[in-house]
N, CA, C and O atoms as a GROMACS GRO file, in nm:
protein
  308
    1MET      N    1  -2.661  -0.410  -3.118
    1MET     CA    2  -2.613  -0.533  -3.047
    1MET      C    3  -2.519  -0.450  -2.975
    1MET      O    4  -2.544  -0.338  -3.018
    2MET      N    5  -2.386  -0.435  -2.853
    2MET     CA    6  -2.297  -0.339  -2.784
    2MET      C    7  -2.199  -0.426  -2.818
    2MET      O    8  -2.214  -0.545  -2.847
    3ILE      N    9  -2.081  -0.352  -2.812
    3ILE     CA   10  -1.952  -0.463  -2.842
    3ILE      C   11  -1.914  -0.468  -2.698
    3ILE      O   12  -1.984  -0.422  -2.608
    4PRO      N   13  -1.784  -0.537  -2.680
    4PRO     CA   14  -1.719  -0.551  -2.554
    4PRO      C   15  -1.660  -0.403  -2.550
    4PRO      O   16  -1.649  -0.324  -2.644
    5ALA      N   17  -1.629  -0.387  -2.427
    5ALA     CA   18  -1.558  -0.253  -2.346
    5ALA      C   19  -1.407  -0.275  -2.429
    5ALA      O   20  -1.403  -0.176  -2.502
    6GLU      N   21  -1.327  -0.327  -2.445
    6GLU     CA   22  -1.184  -0.342  -2.489
    6GLU      C   23  -1.167  -0.369  -2.599
    6GLU      O   24  -1.053  -0.389  -2.640
    7GLU      N   25  -1.336  -0.382  -2.723
    7GLU     CA   26  -1.317  -0.351  -2.851
    7GLU      C   27  -1.346  -0.204  -2.850
    7GLU      O   28  -1.255  -0.128  -2.882
    8ALA      N   29  -1.444  -0.164  -2.823
    8ALA     CA   30  -1.439  -0.035  -2.793
    8ALA      C   31  -1.365   0.070  -2.760
    8ALA      O   32  -1.388   0.182  -2.808
    9LEU      N   33  -1.266   0.046  -2.670
    9LEU     CA   34  -1.157   0.090  -2.618
    9LEU      C   35  -1.033   0.107  -2.764
    9LEU      O   36  -0.986   0.211  -2.810
   10GLN      N   37  -1.018   0.014  -2.792
   10GLN     CA   38  -0.880  -0.021  -2.930
   10GLN      C   39  -0.978   0.041  -2.990
   10GLN      O   40  -0.917   0.144  -3.019
   11ILE      N   41  -1.114   0.061  -3.043
   11ILE     CA   42  -1.137   0.169  -3.157
   11ILE      C   43  -1.135   0.281  -3.105
   11ILE      O   44  -1.104   0.372  -3.182
   12VAL      N   45  -1.165   0.315  -2.968
   12VAL     CA   46  -1.103   0.495  -2.941
   12VAL      C   47  -0.970   0.502  -2.992
   12VAL      O   48  -0.950   0.534  -3.109
   13LEU      N   49  -0.881   0.476  -2.914
   13LEU     CA   50  -0.774   0.445  -2.940
   13LEU      C   51  -0.718   0.475  -3.082
   13LEU      O   52  -0.628   0.554  -3.106
   14GLU      N   53  -0.766   0.422  -3.144
   14GLU     CA   54  -0.694   0.376  -3.279
   14GLU      C   55  -0.692   0.544  -3.377
   14GLU      O   56  -0.603   0.600  -3.442
   15VAL      N   57  -0.858   0.588  -3.340
   15VAL     CA   58  -0.855   0.730  -3.422
   15VAL      C   59  -0.865   0.855  -3.340
   15VAL      O   60  -0.912   0.958  -3.390
   16ALA      N   61  -0.805   0.847  -3.163
   16ALA     CA   62  -0.794   0.941  -3.109
   16ALA      C   63  -0.675   0.989  -3.126
   16ALA      O   64  -0.590   0.900  -3.139
   17GLN      N   65  -0.628   1.117  -3.132
   17GLN     CA   66  -0.515   1.196  -3.229
   17GLN      C   67  -0.479   1.288  -3.033
   17GLN      O   68  -0.557   1.322  -2.944
   18ARG      N   69  -0.315   1.298  -3.046
   18ARG     CA   70  -0.262   1.354  -2.923
   18ARG      C   71  -0.312   1.534  -2.972
   18ARG      O   72  -0.318   1.579  -3.086
   19LEU      N   73  -0.343   1.610  -2.839
   19LEU     CA   74  -0.342   1.735  -2.875
   19LEU      C   75  -0.215   1.797  -2.834
   19LEU      O   76  -0.147   1.769  -2.735
   20PRO      N   77  -0.185   1.917  -2.960
   20PRO     CA   78  -0.028   1.947  -2.860
   20PRO      C   79  -0.062   1.986  -2.771
   20PRO      O   80  -0.179   1.995  -2.732
   21PRO      N   81   0.085   2.034  -2.694
   21PRO     CA   82   0.034   2.118  -2.597
   21PRO      C   83   0.006   2.278  -2.612
   21PRO      O   84   0.031   2.350  -2.709
   22VAL      N   85  -0.044   2.308  -2.504
   22VAL     CA   86  -0.016   2.457  -2.504
   22VAL      C   87   0.033   2.496  -2.355
   22VAL      O   88   0.060   2.433  -2.252
   23SER      N   89   0.034   2.703  -2.411
   23SER     CA   90   0.086   2.730  -2.240
   23SER      C   91  -0.052   2.804  -2.184
   23SER      O   92  -0.130   2.834  -2.274
   24VAL      N   93  -0.086   2.833  -2.075
   24VAL     CA   94  -0.210   2.918  -2.044
   24VAL      C   95  -0.182   2.958  -1.933
   24VAL      O   96  -0.149   2.880  -1.844
   25PRO      N   97  -0.194   3.135  -1.911
   25PRO     CA   98  -0.155   3.165  -1.749
   25PRO      C   99  -0.257   3.015  -1.637
   25PRO      O  100  -0.336   2.926  -1.670
   26LEU      N  101  -0.204   3.054  -1.519
   26LEU     CA  102  -0.171   2.971  -1.407
   26LEU      C  103  -0.378   2.979  -1.372
   26LEU      O  104  -0.459   2.891  -1.342
   27HIS      N  105  -0.388   3.092  -1.391
   27HIS     CA  106  -0.567   3.107  -1.323
   27HIS      C  107  -0.656   3.017  -1.453
   27HIS      O  108  -0.772   2.976  -1.443
   28GLU      N  109  -0.588   3.005  -1.543
   28GLU     CA  110  -0.720   2.944  -1.650
   28GLU      C  111  -0.608   2.802  -1.664
   28GLU      O  112  -0.573   2.778  -1.779
   29ALA      N  113  -0.563   2.730  -1.579
   29ALA     CA  114  -0.534   2.580  -1.568
   29ALA      C  115  -0.588   2.519  -1.520
   29ALA      O  116  -0.544   2.404  -1.529
   30LEU      N  117  -0.651   2.526  -1.478
   30LEU     CA  118  -0.794   2.466  -1.373
   30LEU      C  119  -0.876   2.378  -1.455
   30LEU      O  120  -0.970   2.430  -1.515
   31GLY      N  121  -0.849   2.210  -1.470
   31GLY     CA  122  -0.922   2.143  -1.519
   31GLY      C  123  -0.839   2.094  -1.645
   31GLY      O  124  -0.905   2.017  -1.715
   32LYS      N  125  -0.680   2.124  -1.703
   32LYS     CA  126  -0.626   2.096  -1.773
   32LYS      C  127  -0.519   1.993  -1.722
   32LYS      O  128  -0.533   1.972  -1.602
   33VAL      N  129  -0.447   1.943  -1.762
   33VAL     CA  130  -0.369   1.833  -1.771
   33VAL      C  131  -0.186   1.908  -1.830
   33VAL      O  132  -0.154   1.978  -1.926
   34LEU      N  133  -0.100   1.842  -1.705
   34LEU     CA  134   0.048   1.877  -1.780
   34LEU      C  135   0.075   1.784  -1.890
   34LEU      O  136   0.049   1.666  -1.910
   35ALA      N  137   0.147   1.893  -1.966
   35ALA     CA  138   0.192   1.802  -2.106
   35ALA      C  139   0.372   1.711  -2.069
   35ALA      O  140   0.431   1.611  -2.111
   36GLU      N  141   0.393   1.799  -1.989
   36GLU     CA  142   0.513   1.725  -1.915
   36GLU      C  143   0.529   1.778  -1.800
   36GLU      O  144   0.451   1.860  -1.753
   37ASP      N  145   0.669   1.721  -1.723
   37ASP     CA  146   0.636   1.696  -1.575
   37ASP      C  147   0.726   1.865  -1.559
   37ASP      O  148   0.794   1.903  -1.654
   38ILE      N  149   0.718   1.934  -1.456
   38ILE     CA  150   0.756   2.029  -1.402
   38ILE      C  151   0.850   2.009  -1.269
   38ILE      O  152   0.824   1.919  -1.189
   39THR      N  153   0.990   2.121  -1.244
   39THR     CA  154   1.069   2.050  -1.176
   39THR      C  155   1.126   2.222  -1.107
   39THR      O  156   1.160   2.319  -1.176
   40ALA      N  157   1.122   2.213  -0.945
   40ALA     CA  158   1.134   2.350  -0.901
   40ALA      C  159   1.298   2.370  -0.911
   40ALA      O  160   1.381   2.279  -0.906
   41PRO      N  161   1.318   2.472  -0.922
   41PRO     CA  162   1.501   2.517  -0.990
   41PRO      C  163   1.587   2.497  -0.816
   41PRO      O  164   1.705   2.468  -0.793
   42ASP      N  165   1.499   2.518  -0.740
   42ASP     CA  166   1.597   2.493  -0.595
   42ASP      C  167   1.502   2.378  -0.512
   42ASP      O  168   1.379   2.383  -0.515
   43PRO      N  169   1.546   2.318  -0.471
   43PRO     CA  170   1.445   2.209  -0.360
   43PRO      C  171   1.356   2.272  -0.243
   43PRO      O  172   1.414   2.334  -0.154
   44LEU      N  173   1.246   2.263  -0.241
   44LEU     CA  174   1.174   2.300  -0.122
   44LEU      C  175   1.105   2.220  -0.073
   44LEU      O  176   1.038   2.150  -0.149
   45PRO      N  177   1.096   2.200   0.064
   45PRO     CA  178   1.146   2.290   0.219
   45PRO      C  179   1.318   2.249   0.119
   45PRO      O  180   1.352   2.171   0.030
   46PRO      N  181   1.395   2.378   0.219
   46PRO     CA  182   1.586   2.379   0.192
   46PRO      C  183   1.592   2.270   0.286
   46PRO      O  184   1.708   2.258   0.327
   47TYR      N  185   1.501   2.172   0.344
   47TYR     CA  186   1.556   2.142   0.505
   47TYR      C  187   1.520   1.960   0.461
   47TYR      O  188   1.420   1.969   0.389
   48PRO      N  189   1.553   1.825   0.472
   48PRO     CA  190   1.499   1.715   0.492
   48PRO      C  191   1.341   1.704   0.502
   48PRO      O  192   1.314   1.607   0.573
   49ALA      N  193   1.244   1.758   0.463
   49ALA     CA  194   1.098   1.759   0.499
   49ALA      C  195   1.091   1.624   0.559
   49ALA      O  196   0.994   1.625   0.636
   50SER      N  197   1.159   1.491   0.559
   50SER     CA  198   1.065   1.369   0.606
   50SER      C  199   1.129   1.365   0.804
   50SER      O  200   1.112   1.288   0.899
   51ILE      N  201   1.189   1.466   0.786
   51ILE     CA  202   1.321   1.474   0.971
   51ILE      C  203   1.168   1.581   1.069
   51ILE      O  204   1.132   1.582   1.187
   52LYS      N  205   1.115   1.657   0.942
   52LYS     CA  206   1.034   1.784   0.982
   52LYS      C  207   0.864   1.668   1.028
   52LYS      O  208   0.811   1.672   1.139
   53GLY      N  209   0.820   1.589   0.924
   53GLY     CA  210   0.723   1.532   0.895
   53GLY      C  211   0.697   1.416   1.031
   53GLY      O  212   0.600   1.390   1.102
   54SER      N  213   0.841   1.364   1.020
   54SER     CA  214   0.862   1.255   1.158
   54SER      C  215   0.813   1.325   1.272
   54SER      O  216   0.743   1.274   1.360
   55ILE      N  217   0.852   1.441   1.268
   55ILE     CA  218   0.893   1.512   1.440
   55ILE      C  219   0.736   1.573   1.465
   55ILE      O  220   0.675   1.557   1.571
   56SER      N  221   0.682   1.646   1.348
   56SER     CA  222   0.557   1.648   1.348
   56SER      C  223   0.439   1.532   1.358
   56SER      O  224   0.342   1.556   1.428
   57TRP      N  225   0.444   1.452   1.312
   57TRP     CA  226   0.320   1.314   1.341
   57TRP      C  227   0.378   1.284   1.509
   57TRP      O  228   0.290   1.284   1.595
   58VAL      N  229   0.500   1.264   1.547
   58VAL     CA  230   0.488   1.218   1.667
   58VAL      C  231   0.444   1.330   1.780
   58VAL      O  232   0.402   1.295   1.890
   59VAL      N  233   0.453   1.420   1.756
   59VAL     CA  234   0.385   1.515   1.842
   59VAL      C  235   0.233   1.568   1.801
   59VAL      O  236   0.181   1.668   1.850
   60VAL      N  237   0.188   1.504   1.729
   60VAL     CA  238   0.038   1.514   1.700
   60VAL      C  239  -0.002   1.416   1.753
   60VAL      O  240  -0.103   1.440   1.820
   61HIS      N  241   0.032   1.307   1.756
   61HIS     CA  242  -0.027   1.178   1.848
   61HIS      C  243   0.020   1.170   1.956
   61HIS      O  244  -0.060   1.105   2.024
   62TRP      N  245   0.148   1.211   2.041
   62TRP     CA  246   0.147   1.266   2.128
   62TRP      C  247   0.064   1.316   2.196
   62TRP      O  248   0.029   1.264   2.301
   63VAL      N  249  -0.002   1.460   2.137
   63VAL     CA  250  -0.146   1.513   2.210
   63VAL      C  251  -0.233   1.438   2.231
   63VAL      O  252  -0.284   1.408   2.339
   64ASP      N  253  -0.267   1.383   2.078
   64ASP     CA  254  -0.394   1.284   2.087
   64ASP      C  255  -0.455   1.202   2.186
   64ASP      O  256  -0.570   1.176   2.223
   65LEU      N  257  -0.257   1.150   2.238
   65LEU     CA  258  -0.274   1.056   2.331
   65LEU      C  259  -0.326   1.098   2.512
   65LEU      O  260  -0.399   1.030   2.585
   66VAL      N  261  -0.260   1.227   2.542
   66VAL     CA  262  -0.256   1.273   2.637
   66VAL      C  263  -0.391   1.324   2.650
   66VAL      O  264  -0.454   1.312   2.755
   67VAL      N  265  -0.443   1.386   2.534
   67VAL     CA  266  -0.587   1.435   2.552
   67VAL      C  267  -0.717   1.284   2.564
   67VAL      O  268  -0.828   1.303   2.614
   68ALA      N  269  -0.693   1.206   2.535
   68ALA     CA  270  -0.762   1.070   2.532
   68ALA      C  271  -0.749   1.035   2.679
   68ALA      O  272  -0.844   0.995   2.747
   69ASN      N  273  -0.646   1.050   2.715
   69ASN     CA  274  -0.614   0.977   2.912
   69ASN      C  275  -0.713   1.066   2.950
   69ASN      O  276  -0.826   1.030   2.982
   70LEU      N  277  -0.663   1.213   2.945
   70LEU     CA  278  -0.715   1.315   3.034
   70LEU      C  279  -0.884   1.322   2.994
   70LEU      O  280  -0.934   1.409   3.064
   71ILE      N  281  -0.996   1.252   2.895
   71ILE     CA  282  -1.094   1.244   2.875
   71ILE      C  283  -1.179   1.113   2.954
   71ILE      O  284  -1.292   1.100   2.999
   72ASP      N  285  -1.045   1.016   2.943
   72ASP     CA  286  -1.087   0.890   3.058
   72ASP      C  287  -1.048   0.907   3.139
   72ASP      O  288  -1.030   0.800   3.198
   73ILE      N  289  -1.001   1.022   3.215
   73ILE     CA  290  -0.979   1.046   3.400
   73ILE      C  291  -1.096   1.114   3.438
   73ILE      O  292  -1.167   1.107   3.538
   74LEU      N  293  -1.100   1.193   3.318
   74LEU     CA  294  -1.249   1.319   3.337
   74LEU      C  295  -1.375   1.229   3.369
   74LEU      O  296  -1.451   1.253   3.463
   75PHE      N  297  -1.389   1.132   3.289
   75PHE     CA  298  -1.515   1.086   3.296
   75PHE      C  299  -1.550   0.933   3.322
   75PHE      O  300  -1.649   0.867   3.288
   76ARG      N  301  -1.415   0.893   3.406
   76ARG     CA  302  -1.472   0.767   3.440
   76ARG      C  303  -1.494   0.795   3.586
   76ARG      O  304  -1.539   0.699   3.648
   77TYR      N  305  -1.479   0.871   3.636
   77TYR     CA  306  -1.547   0.885   3.803
   77TYR      C  307  -1.662   0.963   3.774
   77TYR      O  308  -1.739   0.996   3.865
   0.00000   0.00000   0.00000
């Protein structure tokens, strides 16, 4: 007989133990989870990223619109 998933989860959480954090070189960190948040000492990029992101979004969509119109014009006739 199977037990409900909620009960199984409760049992696992009661007996599970948190492992202590370890330090590993970056090339060995694949598949591991951070034990704590990390922050950059300086903001990167050193300018407001939202300005650059907004401008690039407008440019990309403008190019999409121009290309779509050119294709429409070329294949209309």
